[in-house]
C-alpha positions as a Markdown table, in Angstrom:
| # | Residue | x | y | z |
|---|---|---|---|---|
| 1 | Unk | -150.1 | 33.1 | 277.6 |
| 2 | Unk | -147.9 | 35.2 | 275.3 |
| 3 | Unk | -148.9 | 37.5 | 272.5 |
| 4 | Unk | -147.3 | 38.6 | 269.3 |
| 5 | Unk | -147.8 | 42.4 | 268.9 |
| 6 | Unk | -147.3 | 44.2 | 265.6 |
| 7 | Unk | -148.0 | 47.8 | 264.9 |
| 8 | Unk | -147.4 | 50.3 | 262.0 |
| 9 | Unk | -147.4 | 53.9 | 263.0 |
| 10 | Unk | -146.6 | 56.3 | 260.1 |
| 11 | Unk | -144.5 | 59.3 | 261.1 |
| 12 | Unk | -147.0 | 61.6 | 259.5 |
| 13 | Unk | -149.8 | 60.6 | 261.9 |
| 14 | Unk | -147.6 | 60.6 | 265.0 |
| 15 | Unk | -147.0 | 64.2 | 266.0 |
| 16 | Unk | -147.0 | 63.4 | 269.8 |
| 17 | Unk | -144.4 | 60.7 | 270.0 |
| 18 | Unk | -146.8 | 57.8 | 270.3 |
| 19 | Unk | -144.3 | 55.2 | 269.1 |
| 20 | Unk | -141.8 | 56.3 | 271.7 |
| 21 | Unk | -144.4 | 56.0 | 274.5 |
| 22 | Unk | -145.4 | 52.5 | 273.3 |
| 23 | Unk | -141.8 | 51.3 | 273.3 |
| 24 | Unk | -141.2 | 52.7 | 276.8 |
| 25 | Unk | -144.2 | 50.8 | 278.1 |
| 26 | Unk | -143.2 | 47.6 | 276.3 |
| 27 | Unk | -139.8 | 47.8 | 277.9 |
| 28 | Unk | -141.3 | 48.5 | 281.3 |
| 29 | Unk | -143.4 | 45.3 | 281.1 |
| 30 | Unk | -140.3 | 43.4 | 279.8 |
| 31 | Unk | -141.7 | 42.6 | 276.3 |
| 32 | Unk | -139.3 | 41.0 | 273.9 |
| 33 | Unk | -138.4 | 43.1 | 270.8 |
| 34 | Unk | -138.1 | 40.7 | 267.7 |
| 35 | Unk | -137.6 | 43.5 | 265.2 |
| 36 | Unk | -138.9 | 47.0 | 264.5 |
| 37 | Unk | -142.5 | 47.3 | 265.8 |
| 38 | Unk | -142.7 | 43.6 | 266.5 |
| 39 | Unk | -142.8 | 42.4 | 270.1 |
| 40 | Unk | -143.6 | 39.3 | 272.2 |
| 41 | Unk | -145.7 | 40.4 | 275.1 |
| 42 | Unk | -146.6 | 38.3 | 278.2 |
| 43 | Unk | -149.2 | 40.8 | 279.4 |
| 44 | Unk | -151.3 | 43.6 | 278.0 |
| 45 | Unk | -151.1 | 46.2 | 280.7 |
| 46 | Unk | -153.8 | 48.9 | 281.0 |
| 47 | Unk | -151.4 | 51.6 | 279.9 |
| 48 | Unk | -150.3 | 49.5 | 276.8 |
| 49 | Unk | -154.0 | 48.8 | 276.0 |
| 50 | Unk | -154.7 | 52.6 | 276.1 |
| 51 | Unk | -151.7 | 53.4 | 273.9 |
| 52 | Unk | -152.7 | 50.8 | 271.3 |
| 53 | Unk | -156.2 | 52.2 | 271.3 |
| 54 | Unk | -154.8 | 55.7 | 270.8 |
| 55 | Unk | -152.8 | 54.3 | 267.9 |
| 56 | Unk | -155.9 | 52.8 | 266.3 |
| 57 | Unk | -157.7 | 56.1 | 266.7 |
| 58 | Unk | -155.1 | 58.0 | 264.7 |
| 59 | Unk | -155.3 | 55.4 | 261.9 |
| 60 | Unk | -152.3 | 53.2 | 262.7 |
| 61 | Unk | -152.3 | 49.5 | 262.1 |
| 62 | Unk | -152.3 | 47.3 | 265.3 |
| 63 | Unk | -152.4 | 43.5 | 265.4 |
| 64 | Unk | -152.2 | 41.2 | 268.4 |
| 65 | Unk | -152.1 | 37.4 | 268.0 |
| 66 | Unk | -151.5 | 34.5 | 270.4 |
| 67 | Unk | -147.8 | 33.6 | 270.2 |
| 68 | Unk | -147.1 | 29.9 | 269.7 |
| 69 | Unk | -143.6 | 29.2 | 268.4 |
| 70 | Unk | -143.3 | 26.1 | 266.3 |
| 71 | Unk | -140.2 | 23.9 | 266.5 |
| 72 | Unk | -138.9 | 22.3 | 263.3 |
| 73 | Unk | -136.9 | 19.7 | 265.2 |
| 74 | Unk | -137.4 | 16.9 | 267.7 |
| 75 | Unk | -135.7 | 16.8 | 271.1 |
| 76 | Unk | -134.0 | 19.6 | 273.0 |
| 77 | Unk | -132.9 | 22.9 | 271.4 |
| 78 | Unk | -130.0 | 24.4 | 273.4 |
| 79 | Unk | -129.2 | 28.1 | 273.2 |
| 80 | Unk | -125.6 | 29.3 | 274.0 |
| 81 | Unk | -124.7 | 32.8 | 275.1 |
| 82 | Unk | -121.0 | 33.6 | 275.6 |
| 83 | Unk | -119.7 | 36.6 | 277.4 |
| 84 | Unk | -116.9 | 38.5 | 275.5 |
| 85 | Unk | -114.5 | 37.8 | 278.3 |
| 86 | Unk | -114.9 | 34.0 | 277.9 |
| 87 | Unk | -111.8 | 33.4 | 275.8 |
| 88 | Unk | -111.2 | 29.7 | 276.5 |
| 89 | Unk | -112.1 | 28.7 | 273.0 |
| 90 | Unk | -110.9 | 25.1 | 273.6 |
| 91 | Unk | -113.4 | 24.6 | 276.4 |
| 92 | Unk | -116.1 | 26.5 | 274.5 |
| 93 | Unk | -115.6 | 24.0 | 271.7 |
| 94 | Unk | -115.8 | 21.2 | 274.2 |
| 95 | Unk | -119.2 | 22.6 | 275.4 |
| 96 | Unk | -120.5 | 22.6 | 271.8 |
| 97 | Unk | -119.3 | 19.1 | 271.1 |
| 98 | Unk | -120.8 | 17.8 | 274.4 |
| 99 | Unk | -124.3 | 18.8 | 273.4 |
| 100 | Unk | -124.1 | 18.0 | 269.8 |
| 101 | Unk | -122.7 | 14.5 | 270.6 |
| 102 | Unk | -126.0 | 13.8 | 272.5 |
| 103 | Unk | -128.0 | 14.8 | 269.4 |
| 104 | Unk | -129.1 | 18.1 | 270.8 |
| 105 | Unk | -129.5 | 21.1 | 268.5 |
| 106 | Unk | -127.4 | 24.1 | 269.3 |
| 107 | Unk | -127.9 | 27.8 | 268.5 |
| 108 | Unk | -125.6 | 30.6 | 269.6 |
| 109 | Unk | -126.1 | 34.3 | 270.2 |
| 110 | Unk | -123.4 | 36.9 | 270.9 |
| 111 | Unk | -123.7 | 40.3 | 272.6 |
| 112 | Unk | -121.7 | 43.4 | 273.0 |
| 113 | Unk | -121.0 | 46.7 | 271.2 |
| 114 | Unk | -120.7 | 45.1 | 267.7 |
| 115 | Unk | -123.2 | 42.3 | 268.1 |
| 116 | Unk | -127.0 | 42.1 | 267.4 |
| 117 | Unk | -127.7 | 42.0 | 271.1 |
| 118 | Unk | -126.3 | 44.6 | 273.5 |
| 119 | Unk | -126.6 | 42.7 | 276.8 |
| 120 | Unk | -126.6 | 39.0 | 277.8 |
| 121 | Unk | -130.2 | 39.3 | 279.0 |
| 122 | Unk | -131.2 | 40.5 | 275.6 |
| 123 | Unk | -129.4 | 37.6 | 273.9 |
| 124 | Unk | -131.2 | 35.2 | 276.3 |
| 125 | Unk | -134.5 | 36.8 | 275.4 |
| 126 | Unk | -133.9 | 36.4 | 271.7 |
| 127 | Unk | -133.1 | 32.7 | 272.1 |
| 128 | Unk | -136.2 | 32.3 | 274.4 |
| 129 | Unk | -138.4 | 33.9 | 271.7 |
| 130 | Unk | -137.1 | 31.3 | 269.2 |
| 131 | Unk | -138.4 | 28.4 | 271.4 |
| 132 | Unk | -135.2 | 27.0 | 273.0 |
| 133 | Unk | -135.6 | 24.4 | 275.8 |
| 134 | Unk | -132.5 | 25.4 | 277.7 |
| 135 | Unk | -130.0 | 28.3 | 277.7 |
| 136 | Unk | -126.3 | 28.0 | 278.6 |
| 137 | Unk | -124.6 | 31.2 | 279.7 |
| 138 | Unk | -120.8 | 30.9 | 279.5 |
| 139 | Unk | -118.8 | 33.5 | 281.4 |
| 140 | Unk | -115.6 | 34.2 | 283.2 |
| 141 | Unk | -115.4 | 35.5 | 286.8 |
| 142 | Unk | -112.9 | 36.2 | 289.5 |
| 143 | Unk | -114.7 | 34.1 | 292.1 |
| 144 | Unk | -117.8 | 32.1 | 292.8 |
| 145 | Unk | -119.6 | 35.1 | 294.4 |
| 146 | Unk | -119.2 | 37.2 | 291.3 |
| 147 | Unk | -120.4 | 34.2 | 289.2 |
| 148 | Unk | -123.5 | 34.0 | 291.4 |
| 149 | Unk | -124.4 | 37.6 | 291.0 |
| 150 | Unk | -123.7 | 37.7 | 287.3 |
| 151 | Unk | -126.0 | 34.7 | 286.6 |
| 152 | Unk | -128.7 | 36.1 | 288.9 |
| 153 | Unk | -128.5 | 39.5 | 287.1 |
| 154 | Unk | -128.8 | 38.0 | 283.6 |
| 155 | Unk | -131.7 | 35.8 | 284.7 |
| 156 | Unk | -133.6 | 38.5 | 286.5 |
| 157 | Unk | -133.2 | 41.0 | 283.7 |
| 158 | Unk | -134.5 | 38.4 | 281.1 |
| 159 | Unk | -138.0 | 37.0 | 280.5 |
| 160 | Unk | -137.1 | 33.5 | 281.7 |
| 161 | Unk | -138.3 | 33.9 | 285.3 |
| 162 | Unk | -141.3 | 31.6 | 285.8 |
| 163 | Unk | -140.9 | 30.1 | 282.3 |
| 164 | Unk | -140.2 | 26.4 | 281.6 |
| 165 | Unk | -136.8 | 27.0 | 280.1 |
| 166 | Unk | -133.7 | 25.7 | 281.8 |
| 167 | Unk | -131.0 | 28.3 | 282.5 |
| 168 | Unk | -127.4 | 27.2 | 283.3 |
| 169 | Unk | -124.4 | 29.4 | 283.9 |
| 170 | Unk | -121.0 | 27.8 | 283.1 |
| 171 | Unk | -118.4 | 29.9 | 284.8 |
| 172 | Unk | -114.7 | 29.8 | 284.6 |
| 173 | Unk | -113.8 | 30.8 | 288.2 |
| 174 | Unk | -110.3 | 32.2 | 288.2 |
| 175 | Unk | -109.9 | 32.1 | 292.0 |
| 176 | Unk | -110.6 | 28.3 | 292.0 |
| 177 | Unk | -108.9 | 27.7 | 288.6 |
| 178 | Unk | -111.9 | 25.6 | 287.5 |
| 179 | Unk | -115.1 | 25.6 | 285.5 |
| 180 | Unk | -118.4 | 25.3 | 287.4 |
| 181 | Unk | -122.0 | 24.9 | 286.4 |
| 182 | Unk | -124.5 | 27.0 | 288.3 |
| 183 | Unk | -128.1 | 25.9 | 287.8 |
| 184 | Unk | -130.6 | 28.6 | 288.2 |
| 185 | Unk | -133.8 | 26.7 | 287.2 |
| 186 | Unk | -135.0 | 23.1 | 287.1 |
| 187 | Unk | -132.6 | 21.3 | 284.7 |
| 188 | Unk | -133.6 | 18.2 | 282.6 |
| 189 | Unk | -131.7 | 15.1 | 283.6 |
| 190 | Unk | -130.2 | 14.7 | 280.2 |
| 191 | Unk | -128.6 | 18.2 | 280.4 |
| 192 | Unk | -127.4 | 17.6 | 284.0 |
| 193 | Unk | -125.8 | 14.4 | 282.8 |
| 194 | Unk | -123.9 | 16.3 | 280.1 |
| 195 | Unk | -122.7 | 18.9 | 282.6 |
| 196 | Unk | -121.5 | 16.4 | 285.2 |
| 197 | Unk | -120.4 | 13.4 | 283.2 |
| 198 | Unk | -119.2 | 14.6 | 279.8 |
| 199 | Unk | -118.0 | 18.1 | 280.8 |
| 200 | Unk | -117.0 | 17.0 | 284.3 |
| 201 | Unk | -118.3 | 20.2 | 285.9 |
| 202 | Unk | -119.0 | 20.8 | 289.6 |
| 203 | Unk | -122.7 | 21.5 | 289.9 |
| 204 | Unk | -123.8 | 24.4 | 292.1 |
| 205 | Unk | -127.4 | 25.4 | 292.9 |
| 206 | Unk | -128.0 | 29.0 | 292.2 |
| 207 | Unk | -131.7 | 29.0 | 293.2 |
| 208 | Unk | -131.1 | 30.9 | 296.5 |
| 209 | Unk | -131.4 | 34.5 | 295.6 |
| 210 | Unk | -128.6 | 36.8 | 296.9 |
| 211 | Unk | -129.2 | 39.5 | 299.5 |
| 212 | Unk | -130.5 | 42.8 | 298.3 |
| 213 | Unk | -127.7 | 44.9 | 296.9 |
| 214 | Unk | -129.6 | 48.2 | 296.2 |
| 215 | Unk | -131.2 | 50.3 | 298.9 |
| 216 | Unk | -132.7 | 53.7 | 298.6 |
| 217 | Unk | -133.1 | 56.3 | 301.4 |
| 218 | Unk | -134.6 | 59.5 | 300.2 |
| 219 | Unk | -132.4 | 60.9 | 297.3 |
| 220 | Unk | -129.5 | 58.6 | 298.4 |
| 221 | Unk | -128.9 | 55.3 | 296.6 |
| 222 | Unk | -126.6 | 52.6 | 298.2 |
| 223 | Unk | -125.2 | 49.8 | 296.0 |
| 224 | Unk | -123.2 | 47.0 | 297.5 |
| 225 | Unk | -120.6 | 45.6 | 295.1 |
| 226 | Unk | -119.7 | 41.9 | 295.6 |
| 227 | Unk | -116.6 | 40.0 | 294.7 |
| 228 | Unk | -114.1 | 42.9 | 295.1 |
| 229 | Unk | -110.7 | 42.2 | 296.6 |
| 230 | Unk | -108.6 | 44.8 | 298.5 |
| 231 | Unk | -106.2 | 46.6 | 296.2 |
| 232 | Unk | -108.4 | 46.4 | 293.1 |
| 233 | Unk | -109.5 | 49.4 | 291.1 |
| 234 | Unk | -113.3 | 49.9 | 291.0 |
| 235 | Unk | -114.7 | 51.0 | 287.6 |
| 236 | Unk | -118.1 | 52.6 | 287.0 |
| 237 | Unk | -119.0 | 52.8 | 283.3 |
| 238 | Unk | -115.3 | 52.0 | 282.4 |
| 239 | Unk | -113.9 | 54.9 | 284.5 |
| 240 | Unk | -111.7 | 53.9 | 287.5 |
| 241 | Unk | -113.3 | 55.9 | 290.4 |
| 242 | Unk | -111.8 | 54.2 | 293.5 |
| 243 | Unk | -109.3 | 51.7 | 294.9 |
| 244 | Unk | -110.7 | 49.1 | 297.2 |
| 245 | Unk | -109.2 | 49.0 | 300.7 |
| 246 | Unk | -111.5 | 46.1 | 301.9 |
| 247 | Unk | -113.9 | 43.5 | 300.5 |
| 248 | Unk | -116.9 | 45.4 | 301.8 |
| 249 | Unk | -117.7 | 47.9 | 299.1 |
| 250 | Unk | -120.8 | 50.2 | 299.0 |
| 251 | Unk | -121.1 | 52.9 | 296.4 |
| 252 | Unk | -123.3 | 55.9 | 297.4 |
| 253 | Unk | -124.9 | 58.3 | 295.1 |
| 254 | Unk | -127.0 | 61.5 | 295.8 |
| 255 | Unk | -129.3 | 62.8 | 293.0 |
| 256 | Unk | -127.3 | 60.8 | 290.4 |
| 257 | Unk | -123.8 | 61.8 | 291.5 |
| 258 | Unk | -121.4 | 59.5 | 293.3 |
| 259 | Unk | -120.6 | 61.0 | 296.7 |
| 260 | Unk | -118.7 | 58.2 | 298.4 |
| 261 | Unk | -117.4 | 54.6 | 298.0 |
| 262 | Unk | -117.4 | 53.0 | 301.4 |
| 263 | Unk | -114.4 | 50.6 | 301.9 |
| 264 | Unk | -112.4 | 52.3 | 299.1 |
| 265 | Unk | -110.2 | 55.3 | 298.4 |
| 266 | Unk | -112.1 | 57.7 | 296.2 |
| 267 | Unk | -110.6 | 59.4 | 293.1 |
| 268 | Unk | -112.5 | 62.8 | 293.1 |
| 269 | Unk | -111.2 | 63.9 | 289.7 |
| 270 | Unk | -112.4 | 60.7 | 288.1 |
| 271 | Unk | -115.8 | 61.0 | 289.9 |
| 272 | Unk | -116.2 | 64.5 | 288.3 |
| 273 | Unk | -115.3 | 62.9 | 284.9 |
| 274 | Unk | -118.0 | 60.3 | 285.4 |
| 275 | Unk | -120.7 | 62.9 | 285.9 |
| 276 | Unk | -124.4 | 62.0 | 286.6 |
| 277 | Unk | -125.4 | 58.4 | 286.4 |
| 278 | Unk | -128.1 | 56.0 | 287.4 |
| 279 | Unk | -126.3 | 53.9 | 290.0 |
| 280 | Unk | -129.0 | 51.2 | 290.1 |
| 281 | Unk | -128.2 | 50.1 | 286.5 |
| 282 | Unk | -124.6 | 51.3 | 286.0 |
| 283 | Unk | -122.0 | 48.8 | 284.9 |
| 284 | Unk | -119.5 | 48.2 | 287.8 |
| 285 | Unk | -116.3 | 46.2 | 287.6 |
| 286 | Unk | -113.2 | 45.7 | 289.6 |
| 287 | Unk | -109.7 | 44.8 | 288.4 |
| 288 | Unk | -106.2 | 44.3 | 289.9 |
| 289 | Unk | -104.1 | 46.7 | 287.9 |
| 290 | Unk | -100.3 | 47.1 | 287.9 |
| 291 | Unk | -98.7 | 50.5 | 287.6 |
């Protein structure tokens, strides 16, 4: 069961940052933010319950209702999320027309610096909150391994796990020079037919979760980076910190500072420029650059 949570905490009655503490707890339990002070919550944790009680005690307005989205259409409602790097607009239009031709409703969400959603998982969550039956995530990757990890990351950081919403990743795989459909959940036959027959995509099952890429030993964090080719520059938060010398790359941090990149030549000056980061959630990319 899901709940719709609304609260109104006036600044004058909140001297101890209660609103901030509530938001932190809501994010921790992966609640979906619809708008300011309005959330969809799948569980009311003990800590959240305590915080909401505290809010009521200081005179704030708190309301929790059962969440039941109502669809205004019949049939499937498809959500489409496109990564900014997916620039094959001709094929993107083909995707749109394929679903619309089968009388399916289509709704799109973008993400990025200048969009309403900052991450693909956030865009997925917004579509999910609007009651879609399936979500298509269109992306571009260097190879199939990268595509697998990208789709898995988007799904695992969203609220779709365990929910009856189909999630399909359509990836333009540069190494294979082809488009592929990676199915991460159970997919309705009608949608599978569109993917295979109309769009003529190779279907790959992405249900097998990848091996653990983050390990922690004391104050050291080890993060394995997949899909890197020898000679590529490795970027952490848009800063080139190393050049790959193999395909087996492991980034190591100690107390938030990068101390080594196994399998790559480290650029110590750029590492200093990077400063302190949280390696577990940092954005890491690799590119072949020409100097």
